[in-house]
ZADO-1210 file (C-alpha; in nm, 4 decimals, padded with zeros to 6 digits):
<atoms>
<atom x="-02.1241" y="-02.9481" z="02.4612" code="SER" pos="1"/>
<atom x="-02.3693" y="-02.7199" z="02.2786" code="ALA" pos="2"/>
<atom x="-02.1962" y="-02.4104" z="02.4214" code="ILE" pos="3"/>
<atom x="-01.8548" y="-02.5217" z="02.2988" code="LYS" pos="4"/>
<atom x="-01.9985" y="-02.6042" z="01.9565" code="LYS" pos="5"/>
<atom x="-02.1625" y="-02.2621" z="01.9343" code="ALA" pos="6"/>
<atom x="-01.8349" y="-02.0945" z="02.0288" code="GLU" pos="7"/>
<atom x="-01.6499" y="-02.2989" z="01.7671" code="LEU" pos="8"/>
<atom x="-01.9082" y="-02.2111" z="01.5003" code="ASP" pos="9"/>
<atom x="-01.8764" y="-01.8421" z="01.5884" code="ARG" pos="10"/>
<atom x="-01.4968" y="-01.8584" z="01.5637" code="GLU" pos="11"/>
<atom x="-01.5247" y="-02.0261" z="01.2238" code="LYS" pos="12"/>
<atom x="-01.7652" y="-01.7575" z="01.1054" code="ALA" pos="13"/>
<atom x="-01.5334" y="-01.4803" z="01.2243" code="VAL" pos="14"/>
<atom x="-01.2384" y="-01.6435" z="01.0497" code="MET" pos="15"/>
<atom x="-01.4384" y="-01.6853" z="00.7282" code="ALA" pos="16"/>
<atom x="-01.5383" y="-01.3205" z="00.7377" code="ALA" pos="17"/>
<atom x="-01.1776" y="-01.2178" z="00.7811" code="ARG" pos="18"/>
<atom x="-01.0482" y="-01.4471" z="00.5085" code="LEU" pos="19"/>
<atom x="-01.3204" y="-01.4002" z="00.2510" code="PHE" pos="20"/>
<atom x="-01.4909" y="-01.0752" z="00.3464" code="GLY" pos="21"/>
<atom x="-01.8297" y="-01.2449" z="00.3742" code="THR" pos="22"/>
<atom x="-01.9575" y="-00.9649" z="00.5946" code="SER" pos="23"/>
<atom x="-01.8538" y="-00.6843" z="00.3595" code="THR" pos="24"/>
<atom x="-02.1183" y="-00.6114" z="00.0962" code="THR" pos="25"/>
<atom x="-02.2045" y="-00.3307" z="-00.1419" code="ARG" pos="26"/>
<atom x="-02.4378" y="-00.1771" z="00.1130" code="LYS" pos="27"/>
<atom x="-02.1343" y="-00.0970" z="00.3301" code="ASN" pos="28"/>
<atom x="-02.0061" y="00.1489" z="00.0683" code="PHE" pos="29"/>
<atom x="-02.1048" y="00.4738" z="-00.1004" code="THR" pos="30"/>
<atom x="-01.9895" y="00.5116" z="-00.4617" code="VAL" pos="31"/>
<atom x="-02.0200" y="00.8262" z="-00.6734" code="GLU" pos="32"/>
<atom x="-01.9260" y="00.8289" z="-01.0427" code="ASN" pos="33"/>
<atom x="-01.7086" y="00.5212" z="-01.0016" code="GLY" pos="34"/>
<atom x="-01.5238" y="00.6588" z="-00.6961" code="VAL" pos="35"/>
<atom x="-01.5504" y="00.4755" z="-00.3634" code="ILE" pos="36"/>
<atom x="-01.6311" y="00.7668" z="-00.1322" code="LYS" pos="37"/>
<atom x="-01.7499" y="00.6185" z="00.1967" code="LYS" pos="38"/>
<atom x="-01.7302" y="00.2976" z="00.3974" code="TYR" pos="39"/>
<atom x="-01.9377" y="00.2450" z="00.7103" code="ASP" pos="40"/>
<atom x="-01.6406" y="00.0890" z="00.8961" code="ARG" pos="41"/>
<atom x="-01.8362" y="-00.1941" z="01.0533" code="THR" pos="42"/>
<atom x="-01.5801" y="-00.4568" z="00.9474" code="ILE" pos="43"/>
<atom x="-01.2128" y="-00.4512" z="01.0492" code="LYS" pos="44"/>
<atom x="-01.0868" y="-00.6900" z="00.7801" code="ASP" pos="45"/>
<atom x="-01.2299" y="-00.5498" z="00.4586" code="VAL" pos="46"/>
<atom x="-01.2688" y="-00.7272" z="00.1252" code="VAL" pos="47"/>
<atom x="-01.4027" y="-00.4708" z="-00.1218" code="VAL" pos="48"/>
<atom x="-01.6602" y="-00.6303" z="-00.3568" code="PRO" pos="49"/>
<atom x="-01.5844" y="-00.6529" z="-00.7277" code="LYS" pos="50"/>
<atom x="-01.7476" y="-00.4057" z="-00.9629" code="GLY" pos="51"/>
<atom x="-01.7949" y="-00.1416" z="-00.6952" code="LEU" pos="52"/>
<atom x="-01.5908" y="00.1281" z="-00.8677" code="GLY" pos="53"/>
<atom x="-01.2628" y="00.1952" z="-01.0459" code="LYS" pos="54"/>
<atom x="-01.1156" y="00.4531" z="-00.8085" code="VAL" pos="55"/>
<atom x="-01.0466" y="00.4341" z="-00.4345" code="VAL" pos="56"/>
<atom x="-01.1384" y="00.7721" z="-00.2884" code="GLY" pos="57"/>
<atom x="-01.1484" y="00.8881" z="00.0748" code="PRO" pos="58"/>
<atom x="-01.3630" y="00.5981" z="00.1996" code="ALA" pos="59"/>
<atom x="-01.0965" y="00.4531" z="00.4293" code="PHE" pos="60"/>
<atom x="-00.9317" y="00.7685" z="00.5629" code="GLN" pos="61"/>
<atom x="-00.8642" y="00.8479" z="00.9262" code="ASN" pos="62"/>
<atom x="-00.9717" y="00.5418" z="01.1210" code="THR" pos="63"/>
<atom x="-00.8469" y="00.3040" z="01.3900" code="ASP" pos="64"/>
<atom x="-01.0917" y="00.0298" z="01.2960" code="ARG" pos="65"/>
<atom x="-00.9455" y="-00.1212" z="00.9795" code="ILE" pos="66"/>
<atom x="-00.6762" y="-00.3907" z="01.0107" code="ASN" pos="67"/>
<atom x="-00.6575" y="-00.5184" z="00.6529" code="SER" pos="68"/>
<atom x="-00.7987" y="-00.4400" z="00.3091" code="ILE" pos="69"/>
<atom x="-00.8235" y="-00.6478" z="-00.0064" code="VAL" pos="70"/>
<atom x="-00.8965" y="-00.4421" z="-00.3181" code="LEU" pos="71"/>
<atom x="-01.0616" y="-00.6256" z="-00.6100" code="PRO" pos="72"/>
<atom x="-00.9598" y="-00.6571" z="-00.9735" code="GLU" pos="73"/>
<atom x="-01.0998" y="-00.3595" z="-01.1630" code="GLY" pos="74"/>
<atom x="-00.9636" y="-00.0879" z="-00.9337" code="ILE" pos="75"/>
<atom x="-00.7418" y="00.1396" z="-01.1468" code="GLU" pos="76"/>
<atom x="-00.6468" y="00.4311" z="-00.9231" code="GLU" pos="77"/>
<atom x="-00.5781" y="00.5005" z="-00.5561" code="ILE" pos="78"/>
<atom x="-00.6425" y="00.8684" z="-00.4937" code="GLN" pos="79"/>
<atom x="-00.4498" y="01.1179" z="-00.2835" code="LYS" pos="80"/>
<atom x="-00.4636" y="01.0281" z="00.0887" code="GLN" pos="81"/>
<atom x="-00.7006" y="00.7388" z="00.0138" code="ALA" pos="82"/>
<atom x="-00.5657" y="00.5367" z="00.3073" code="PHE" pos="83"/>
<atom x="-00.4253" y="00.8302" z="00.5023" code="GLY" pos="84"/>
<atom x="-00.4214" y="00.8018" z="00.8802" code="TRP" pos="85"/>
<atom x="-00.5377" y="00.4382" z="00.8902" code="CYS" pos="86"/>
<atom x="-00.3617" y="00.3918" z="01.2195" code="ARG" pos="87"/>
<atom x="-00.4142" y="00.0153" z="01.2555" code="ASN" pos="88"/>
<atom x="-00.3841" y="-00.0871" z="00.8911" code="LEU" pos="89"/>
<atom x="-00.1352" y="-00.3743" z="00.8781" code="LYS" pos="90"/>
<atom x="-00.1942" y="-00.5266" z="00.5366" code="LYS" pos="91"/>
<atom x="-00.3312" y="-00.4224" z="00.1992" code="ILE" pos="92"/>
<atom x="-00.3664" y="-00.6279" z="-00.1175" code="THR" pos="93"/>
<atom x="-00.3472" y="-00.4226" z="-00.4374" code="ILE" pos="94"/>
<atom x="-00.4735" y="-00.5887" z="-00.7583" code="PRO" pos="95"/>
<atom x="-00.3000" y="-00.6132" z="-01.0947" code="GLN" pos="96"/>
<atom x="-00.5396" y="-00.3579" z="-01.2442" code="THR" pos="97"/>
<atom x="-00.4167" y="-00.0559" z="-01.0461" code="VAL" pos="98"/>
<atom x="-00.2201" y="00.1846" z="-01.2669" code="LYS" pos="99"/>
<atom x="-00.1744" y="00.4933" z="-01.0505" code="SER" pos="100"/>
<atom x="-00.1152" y="00.5650" z="-00.6803" code="ILE" pos="101"/>
<atom x="-00.1412" y="00.9340" z="-00.5968" code="LYS" pos="102"/>
<atom x="00.0434" y="01.1618" z="-00.3531" code="ASN" pos="103"/>
<atom x="00.0254" y="01.0709" z="00.0169" code="GLU" pos="104"/>
<atom x="-00.1913" y="00.7670" z="-00.0599" code="ALA" pos="105"/>
<atom x="-00.0731" y="00.5858" z="00.2548" code="PHE" pos="106"/>
<atom x="00.0358" y="00.8813" z="00.4656" code="ILE" pos="107"/>
<atom x="00.0681" y="00.8043" z="00.8369" code="ASP" pos="108"/>
<atom x="-00.0155" y="00.4332" z="00.8381" code="CYS" pos="109"/>
<atom x="00.2208" y="00.3513" z="01.1255" code="PRO" pos="110"/>
<atom x="00.1474" y="-00.0231" z="01.1479" code="ARG" pos="111"/>
<atom x="00.1885" y="-00.1070" z="00.7785" code="LEU" pos="112"/>
<atom x="00.4995" y="-00.3255" z="00.7511" code="ARG" pos="113"/>
<atom x="00.5062" y="-00.4542" z="00.3936" code="ARG" pos="114"/>
<atom x="00.3500" y="-00.3552" z="00.0657" code="ILE" pos="115"/>
<atom x="00.3587" y="-00.4983" z="-00.2855" code="VAL" pos="116"/>
<atom x="00.2871" y="-00.2694" z="-00.5795" code="LEU" pos="117"/>
<atom x="00.1896" y="-00.4904" z="-00.8757" code="PRO" pos="118"/>
<atom x="00.3427" y="-00.4700" z="-01.2219" code="ASP" pos="119"/>
<atom x="00.0373" y="-00.2813" z="-01.3486" code="SER" pos="120"/>
<atom x="00.1323" y="00.0288" z="-01.1444" code="VAL" pos="121"/>
<atom x="00.3037" y="00.2919" z="-01.3590" code="ARG" pos="122"/>
<atom x="00.3192" y="00.5949" z="-01.1299" code="THR" pos="123"/>
<atom x="00.3470" y="00.6552" z="-00.7558" code="VAL" pos="124"/>
<atom x="00.3002" y="01.0000" z="-00.6061" code="GLY" pos="125"/>
<atom x="00.5209" y="01.2111" z="-00.3814" code="ILE" pos="126"/>
<atom x="00.5106" y="01.1219" z="-00.0111" code="ASP" pos="127"/>
<atom x="00.2956" y="00.8161" z="-00.0836" code="ALA" pos="128"/>
<atom x="00.4366" y="00.6417" z="00.2255" code="PHE" pos="129"/>
<atom x="00.5155" y="00.9398" z="00.4455" code="LYS" pos="130"/>
<atom x="00.4885" y="00.8541" z="00.8147" code="GLY" pos="131"/>
<atom x="00.4689" y="00.4757" z="00.7611" code="CYS" pos="132"/>
<atom x="00.7121" y="00.4318" z="01.0466" code="SER" pos="133"/>
<atom x="00.6951" y="00.0488" z="01.0612" code="SER" pos="134"/>
<atom x="00.7333" y="-00.0111" z="00.6873" code="LEU" pos="135"/>
<atom x="01.0167" y="-00.2604" z="00.6364" code="GLU" pos="136"/>
<atom x="00.9855" y="-00.3933" z="00.2834" code="ARG" pos="137"/>
<atom x="00.8427" y="-00.2547" z="-00.0398" code="VAL" pos="138"/>
<atom x="00.8176" y="-00.4259" z="-00.3748" code="SER" pos="139"/>
<atom x="00.7720" y="-00.1786" z="-00.6597" code="MET" pos="140"/>
<atom x="00.6244" y="-00.2993" z="-00.9876" code="GLY" pos="141"/>
<atom x="00.8362" y="-00.3444" z="-01.2994" code="SER" pos="142"/>
<atom x="00.6622" y="-00.0586" z="-01.4850" code="LYS" pos="143"/>
<atom x="00.7529" y="00.2079" z="-01.2279" code="ILE" pos="144"/>
<atom x="01.0368" y="00.4012" z="-01.3923" code="LYS" pos="145"/>
<atom x="01.0496" y="00.7027" z="-01.1591" code="VAL" pos="146"/>
<atom x="01.0983" y="00.6962" z="-00.7824" code="VAL" pos="147"/>
<atom x="00.9375" y="01.0301" z="-00.6899" code="PRO" pos="148"/>
<atom x="01.0684" y="01.2899" z="-00.4478" code="ASP" pos="149"/>
<atom x="01.0438" y="01.2001" z="-00.0780" code="TYR" pos="150"/>
<atom x="00.8787" y="00.8628" z="-00.1481" code="LEU" pos="151"/>
<atom x="01.0506" y="00.6803" z="00.1393" code="PHE" pos="152"/>
<atom x="01.2131" y="00.9744" z="00.3165" code="SER" pos="153"/>
<atom x="01.2426" y="00.9386" z="00.6927" code="GLY" pos="154"/>
<atom x="01.1190" y="00.5776" z="00.7174" code="LEU" pos="155"/>
<atom x="01.3346" y="00.4525" z="01.0003" code="GLU" pos="156"/>
<atom x="01.2317" y="00.0856" z="00.9727" code="SER" pos="157"/>
<atom x="01.2723" y="00.0479" z="00.5960" code="LEU" pos="158"/>
<atom x="01.5200" y="-00.2301" z="00.5183" code="ARG" pos="159"/>
<atom x="01.4627" y="-00.3431" z="00.1611" code="GLU" pos="160"/>
<atom x="01.3116" y="-00.2044" z="-00.1591" code="VAL" pos="161"/>
<atom x="01.2641" y="-00.4095" z="-00.4744" code="ILE" pos="162"/>
<atom x="01.2783" y="-00.1946" z="-00.7871" code="VAL" pos="163"/>
<atom x="01.2808" y="-00.2320" z="-01.1637" code="SER" pos="164"/>
<atom x="01.6103" y="-00.2702" z="-01.3453" code="GLN" pos="165"/>
<atom x="01.4795" y="-00.0027" z="-01.5826" code="ASP" pos="166"/>
<atom x="01.4450" y="00.2844" z="-01.3332" code="ILE" pos="167"/>
<atom x="01.5154" y="00.6145" z="-01.5108" code="LYS" pos="168"/>
<atom x="01.4959" y="00.8621" z="-01.2241" code="GLU" pos="169"/>
<atom x="01.5447" y="00.8584" z="-00.8459" code="ILE" pos="170"/>
<atom x="01.3908" y="01.1692" z="-00.6973" code="GLY" pos="171"/>
<atom x="01.5099" y="01.4223" z="-00.4450" code="ARG" pos="172"/>
<atom x="01.5509" y="01.2746" z="-00.0934" code="ARG" pos="173"/>
<atom x="01.3523" y="00.9709" z="-00.2033" code="SER" pos="174"/>
<atom x="01.5476" y="00.7401" z="00.0316" code="PHE" pos="175"/>
<atom x="01.6894" y="01.0029" z="00.2682" code="ALA" pos="176"/>
<atom x="01.7156" y="00.9263" z="00.6388" code="GLU" pos="177"/>
<atom x="01.6383" y="00.5556" z="00.6105" code="CYS" pos="178"/>
<atom x="01.9053" y="00.4303" z="00.8531" code="PRO" pos="179"/>
<atom x="01.8084" y="00.0618" z="00.8273" code="GLU" pos="180"/>
<atom x="01.8010" y="00.0491" z="00.4476" code="LEU" pos="181"/>
<atom x="02.0334" y="-00.2309" z="00.3351" code="LYS" pos="182"/>
<atom x="01.9950" y="-00.1770" z="-00.0355" code="GLY" pos="183"/>
<atom x="01.7871" y="-00.1783" z="-00.3490" code="LEU" pos="184"/>
<atom x="01.7236" y="-00.5099" z="-00.5204" code="TYR" pos="185"/>
<atom x="01.5613" y="-00.6485" z="-00.8333" code="THR" pos="186"/>
<atom x="01.2846" y="-00.9081" z="-00.8234" code="ALA" pos="187"/>
<atom x="01.5556" y="-01.1718" z="-00.8810" code="GLU" pos="188"/>
<atom x="01.7261" y="-01.0546" z="-00.5604" code="ASN" pos="189"/>
<atom x="02.0180" y="-00.9029" z="-00.7448" code="ASN" pos="190"/>
<atom x="02.1701" y="-00.5598" z="-00.7033" code="THR" pos="191"/>
<atom x="02.0369" y="-00.3528" z="-00.9958" code="PRO" pos="192"/>
<atom x="02.2795" y="-00.2048" z="-01.2447" code="THR" pos="193"/>
<atom x="02.0384" y="00.0782" z="-01.3374" code="PHE" pos="194"/>
<atom x="02.1670" y="00.0862" z="-01.6949" code="HIS" pos="195"/>
<atom x="01.8823" y="00.3232" z="-01.7931" code="LYS" pos="196"/>
<atom x="01.9224" y="00.5611" z="-01.4985" code="LEU" pos="197"/>
<atom x="01.9275" y="00.9231" z="-01.6164" code="GLU" pos="198"/>
<atom x="01.8892" y="01.1290" z="-01.3007" code="LYS" pos="199"/>
<atom x="01.9478" y="01.1024" z="-00.9249" code="VAL" pos="200"/>
<atom x="01.7968" y="01.3845" z="-00.7226" code="GLY" pos="201"/>
<atom x="01.9619" y="01.5885" z="-00.4519" code="GLU" pos="202"/>
<atom x="02.0371" y="01.3880" z="-00.1346" code="ARG" pos="203"/>
<atom x="01.8473" y="01.0891" z="-00.2650" code="ALA" pos="204"/>
<atom x="02.0315" y="00.8563" z="-00.0227" code="PHE" pos="205"/>
<atom x="02.1206" y="01.1072" z="00.2489" code="TYR" pos="206"/>
<atom x="02.1896" y="00.9377" z="00.5854" code="HIS" pos="207"/>
<atom x="02.1071" y="00.5885" z="00.4639" code="CYS" pos="208"/>
<atom x="02.2314" y="00.2699" z="00.6237" code="GLY" pos="209"/>
<atom x="02.3706" y="00.1183" z="00.3054" code="SER" pos="210"/>
</atoms>
């Protein structure tokens, strides 16, 4: 019937918007000096357009509306608290151009379960994942040589972290109080030997499951 066809067409349109971000355009954003400052939050599954800016600022902070975000190639930095308090954020795609993720970038994103930091990322800030209570698996890029203080501290659901074989420093309480953590692994699913490890901070693995 015509009604059923209309409903089917609407469902297809919704799915296309979610998959390809067809409803998210430049007019949804405010950019100042290359920093994405504001997003009007009309779309729950966000695909940020290419060429919008190089830095993710506070545009996505403190909202219940966003379920997923795809960042485009060209983004180089995720600022402090950029995705803080995104209470329904379940998935984020970070491109191979991002080099730096600042302190508390994903603070209190309680529904985020997995995250992949690409090989382009060189530094991750303190408390970047603080309060991500559902986070189970993290893949850290091969160029990250320092696991900063408190990075995964207190994440009760965290089970697995993939790290570089060339890690030089594991910060203070970086994995403390992660009772479900089974271990650290390399991208090849091996237990790392950490032959370049120079420093392990105080209580780095305090009250861990492994």
